[in-house]
N, C-alpha and C positions, 0 to 999 in steps of 0.2 A: 495515304500511308498504308503500307501492308501490315495488317494486324494479325496475320497468321502466325501460328506457333512455329518458332524457328527450329524446334527439335520435336522428337516424338513421332507418332504415326498418324495424327489427325490431319484434317484438311485435304487440300489437293496438292499434288506434287508435279513438278516439271523437270525435264532433263533432256540433254542431247542423247539420243539412243543409237546413233549411227557411229561410224568410225572417226578416225583422226582427221582434223581439219588442216588445210583446206581440202575440199572434195567437190566432186561434181554435184552431189545432192547431199543434204543433211536432213535427218529425221529428228524432229522434236516431239516428245511424247508427254502428254499430260493425263493424269488420272485423278478422279475424285469428284466431289459434288459440284465444284465450280467449273467443271469441264465444259458443260453446255453453254454457260454464260460467256466463257472465254472465247469459244468458237463463234458464237453469235456476234460478239463485239469485234473480234479481230478479222473475221472472214466476212463481215457485213451481213450477217444473217445465218440462220441455221441451214445445214446441208442434209441431204438424204443419208440415212444410216448405211454404213458399209459400202459406200460408193465414193471413189476418189473424185473430187470436184476441184476444178481450177478456180482460184479466187485471188483477188488482190488483198494482201494483208495490211491492215492499218492499226496503228496504236489508238488508244481511246481519244487522243487529241486530233486524230485525223491524219497524222504523219504516215506516209506510205513506208512500209517496212520491206516488202518483197512481193513477188508474184509466185504462187506455188500451188501445190495440191493439199487439200485437207480431207481427212477421213474421220468419221465419228463412229465409235463402237459403243452402243448403249449397254450399261450393266443390266443384269448380271452376266450377259453373254459376251464377255470381253476377257482379255488376258488376266486382268486383276480382279474381275468381278464387279468393278465400279464402272462408271462412265469413263471412257478413254477416247482420246483424240490424238491424231498424228498430223503434224504440219511438215510437209516435204518442201524444203526451201533450198535456195542455192547455197552451196557449201562453203561460202567464204566466212572467215572468222568474224568480220564486222556484222554480216547479216545474222549469223547465229547468235552473236552477243546481243544484238538489238532485240531479236525475237525473245530470247530467254529473259532479258531484263524487263521487257514489256509484260510477258506472261506472269513472271514472278511478282510483278508490281500489283496484280489484282489482289484484292482482299481475299484471304483464305487460300492463297496459293504460295508455295515455297519451293525452293530447289530440293530435289530428291537426295536422299542419302544413298550410299552404295547398296545395291540390291533391294531397294525399297519397293520397286514395282513387283518383283518376284515375291517379296515378303508379303505384300498385300494379297497376291494371288494365293499364297499358302494360307493366310489367315481367313480368306474368303472361300476356302475349300476348292480352289481351282486346280491346285497341284498339291502332292504330299511332299514330305521332306526328301525322299529318294529322287523323285522327279525334279525337285528343285536343284539338288546337287547335280543331277544329270544335265540340267539346263546350263549350269556353270561349266560343266565339262564340254558341252556342245559349243559354247561361246569360245572356249579356250582350245578347242580341237585344232591340231596342226597336221595330223595325218589321217588317212582314210580309215585306219583301224580305230583311231580315237573317235572319229565321227560316227562310225557304225555303232560302236560301244555306247556312246552318249545317246544316239537316237533311240536305240533299243530300250535303254533305261528311262529316257524321257517319255517314251510311249507307255510306260507302266509295267513292263515285263518283270523287272526286279521287284517292284512294289507288290505285284500280284503274287509272286512266289512267297514273300514274307507274310502277306495277309492270308494266303492259303494255309500256311503253317499255323498261323495264329488262330484261324477258324477251327482247324483240327484240334488244337489244344483246348479251345473254349468248349468244343463239343465233348472232348474226352473228359474234361472236368465236370461238365454238366451230367454226363452219364455216371461218373463216380459218385457225385453228390446225390443223384437220384437214387442210386443203389443204397447209399447210406441212410437217406431220409425215408425211402419208401420200399425198403427191401421186402416187405410183406405184401406189397400190392401186385396183382396179377399182370398189370399192363406195363410194369417196369422190367426191362430185360434182366436176366439172371446175372451171374458173375461176369464182370467186365474184363476179367483177366485175359480171356481169349480174344478180345476185340480191342479194347482201349490200349492195353499194354503192348500188344503186338504192333499196333500202329505207332506207339511212342518209340519202340525200338527201331522201327523202320525210319521214323523221322530223325532219330539220332544219326543213323547212317547217312541220310540225305544232307543233314547239316554238316557232318564231317566232310563229305565230298565237296559241298559248296564252299566251306571255309578254305579248303585246300586250293581252291581256284583263285584265291586272293593274289598269289604271286603272278598269275597270268594277267590279272587286272592291273597290277602295278607296272608290269612290262608295257601294257598298252598305254597307260597314262604317262609313266615316267621314262620309259625307254628300256630296250634290251641292252644290257651293260656289256660292252666289248672292250677288253683291255689288251693293249699291245705290249708285249714283253720281249726281252732279248738282251744280248750283250751289246756294249757300245759299238756303234757303226754297223749294226746288223741290218739297218735300213728301216728302223721303226718310224722315224719322222718322215722319211720319204713315202712310206706306205700311208701314214696318217694324212699327209698332204694329198696323195693320190685319191684316197677314199673321200676326203673332204672336198676335193676338186678346187683347192686353193692353197696358197702357201700359209698354212696356219701355224706351222712349226719351222724353226730355223734348222737348216740342213747344212752340216759341214763335215769334213773328215776328222775333225778334232774330237776325240772321245770325251764324253761328259758334257756335250753341248746342251742336251735337255736335262735340266736339273729339277724340274717340278712337273706336276701333272698338267697336261693340256687336254682340253675336252671340246668336242664338237658334237652337234646333233645332226643326224642324217635321217632323211626320209627314204627308206628303201622298200619298194613295193608296197607302199602305204603303211609301213611299220616304222615306229620311232626307234632309232638306233643311237645309243649314247657311246661314242667312241673316245677312248682315252689313250694318249701317248704318254709314255713313262720314261724315266731315266734308265740308261743302260745298266744292266746288272753286272757288277764285278766286285771283287774283294778289295782291291787297292783303290781308294777314292779319298778325295778331300772331304772336309767336314760338311760343307754345304751339299756336295754331291751325295755323300752318304745319307743325308736326310732325305734327298730325293729318291734314292734307292729303297730306303725303308718305306717311304710312301707308296712306291710302286708295288712292293710286296704286299702291303696292307690293302691296296686297291684291288689286287688280284683275288684276295679272299672273298670279296663281295661281288665279284663279276658273275655274269651269266655265261660268258665265253671268253677264253684266253687265246690270243694269237701269239704263239711262241716263235719268234723269228730267229733265223740263223743264216749268216752269210755263207753261201755255198762255196765260194772261192776261198775264204779264210775262216772256216768254222771255229767258233768259240762256244762250246756247249755251256749252258747254265742250268743250275738246278732250281726248279720252281715248285714250291709246295702249293698245290692247287686245291687241296682239301675237297676233292670231289667235283670241283668246277670243270666243266667240259673244256677241252683244249684242242686246238688245231696247230700242228707243227708246220711252219711255212719256211721253205727255203727261198732266200732272196738273191738278187743280182744274177738272175738266170742268164741275162744277156752277156755276162762276163764269164760264165761257168764253162764255156767250151763244150767238151763232150760229157761233162758231169750230168747225170740224170737226177730226177727228183728223189729216187731211191727211198730213203727212210722218212721222207717228208710226206705229209698229207697233200701238200700242194707246193709247186715251185712258181715263183713270180719274178717279174722284172718291172719295177716302177718306171724305168727309163723308157722302155718301149711299150709298156702296158700289158705285157703277156701275163695272163693268169689273174689280173686284178679284178676283172668283171666276174670271173669264176669264183674268186674268193668272196666277192660281194654277194653273189648268189648263194653261196654256202652259208654266209652269215644270215641272210634273209630266211633260208630254210630252217636254220636252227632257231631263229626267233619265232617263226610261224609255228614250229613244232611245240615250242614251250608255251605259246599262247593257247594252242588247241583250237577247237572248233569255234568259228566266228559266231555260231548261234548259241554258245553256252551263256547262261546267265551267271554272272560273277559278282561277288561283293566288291563294290567300287570304292569303298572308303575304309580306313582303319577303324573308324567309329562303328561301322557295320560289323566288322570282324569281332571287335571286342564284345558287342552286345550279342552276336550270334554264339560266340564262345561261352559267354555266361549263360545263355539260354540252354545250350547243350549240356553244360555242367549240371544245371538244375534238372534237366530231363534224365540224365544218367543217374543222378541221386534218387529221383523218384522211381525210376525203373528198377534199380538195384536194391532199394531199401524195402524189400518185401515184408520185413518184420515190423515196419512202422505202420501206424494206423492209416486208413485210407484218407483221413482228413489231412494229415501231414503231406502225403503224396500228392493230393489234390492241390494243396497250397503251392508245392513246387511247380506244378503245371501252371498255376495262375501267375507265378513269378516269371516263368519262362515266356508265357504269352505276353506279359508286360514288357519284357526285353525286346521281343519282336515288334511290339507296337511302338516302342520308342524309335525304332529304326525309321519307320515311315511317318511318325508323328501322330499316331493314333491315340497316344496317351500324352500327358503333360511333358513337354520337352522345352519349356521356355528358356532354360539355362543354356541350351545349345543354339538357339536361333541367331544370336548376335554373331557367333563364330561362323555359322554356315553362310549367312547372307553377306558377311563382310568380304567374301570371295568374289562378289559380283562387281561389275563396273557400275558407275552411277546410273546410267540409263536403262539398266536391266532390273 
C-alpha cells in the first residue's frame, strides 16, 4: 500500500513530463528520496549517472512494462536539487498508465501537483521566482519572439538586473547608517549626499525606463493587437480571412453579416499578432448589430494598430475615434477599381487576387517590431513585477525628495524599496505568491 502523503510537498513525486499522448516517446520524471530505489527496482539495477541506458522495465512482481531508456541525475546537481530520474518509454497511453501506476505504487511516491518539480527547484535554490516564471513562459512559447524573451529571462538576465538594483540599495543604506552611527570616525566617508543620493536619483530613472517597457513585454507575450474597422461591405472579413489564411469569417454581400468580434492569432516573422474582425460601422442598424458596432468601437480603443478599410469602388467614409492609436488607411477591392489609384490611402489591396496583402502583412510586422523595440532589452515580464517595481520607485522618490526628514527615515525607505525588489526574485518571504505562480505550470514541470 502506498503510504505517501497525498498532498503537500514531501516525499517523491512522479509525472508525465512530455507532451500529449499517444506519441513516439513519452518521458516520465521522478524526483525525491525514493528515486534511486525506484530506478534499481524497475530497471533491474542502478545505472550510471547522467548516461542514458537501455533497460527492460519491470514492475516489482516481475511483469514487463516496456523497454526504454533511463537516466539518473543525483542531487543536488539536478533540476530540482533532489535525486531525479527520467524513464523514456513508448508513448502509448497504456504503457504510460502502467508505468505511472507502478511508480506511484512505491511507498513514499505520489503523483506530482501542477508545477511541483519547478517549485522544488525554487525551494532548493536552483532557480529564483523570475527564472521560474520564465520557465513557464518558455513552455508556453508559441513564437520566436516569445522563445527569445523567455530564454533570456530563464538564463537570469532579468533577475540579475533586479538583484543589482537591490545590492545598490543595500550598499546605500549601509553608507547612510554608517554616517549616522560613526560620523565622528575618520574611516567613514563624509556626507553621502554627493554619492548615495546621486546614485538613487539615477536608479529612479532606470526604474522608470524599465517599467515603461512592460507594454513591449505584453505585446511579446499576449500579441500585437490589430483591429480591422470600416463600413459594411468594405472587405473587412475578406481581409481577415486572407491574413488568417482560412475562412474564419463569413463573407457575403449582405451588410451587417459580422455582428460580433472575431479573433485569430497570427505568427508573423516570429511575432504574435492578435487580429480582430469587427462589425461594419454605420448609423442605421438593428439592435443586435448596434451592439456589435459598439463592441467594435470599444475594441479599437485598446488596439495597438487600426486598419481602417474603405471600398475604393463604392467608398463610404466612417469616423473612428482612435484616441492616439496608430492607424493605417487601406483601400480595398483594387481589382475592381479600374483606373482608380491608391490616392489618399496608405495602401491599396485586393483580397481576390492577393495584391497588397503581403505588403500589408509586412507593414503590420514592422509596426509590431518597432513597438517591441530591441530584442536585447530586459523587460518586466509580469504585472506582479511592475507593481513591485512601481512601489519601489515610489519609495525611492520619497527618500530622495524628502531632504528635510532625518537620515533614519530616508534609510528606512531605501530598505523598503530593496524589500520590494527582493520580492520579485524571491529573495525575501513570498510564500503567499507561490501557489499562484506554480499553478501556471503543467503537471510534469
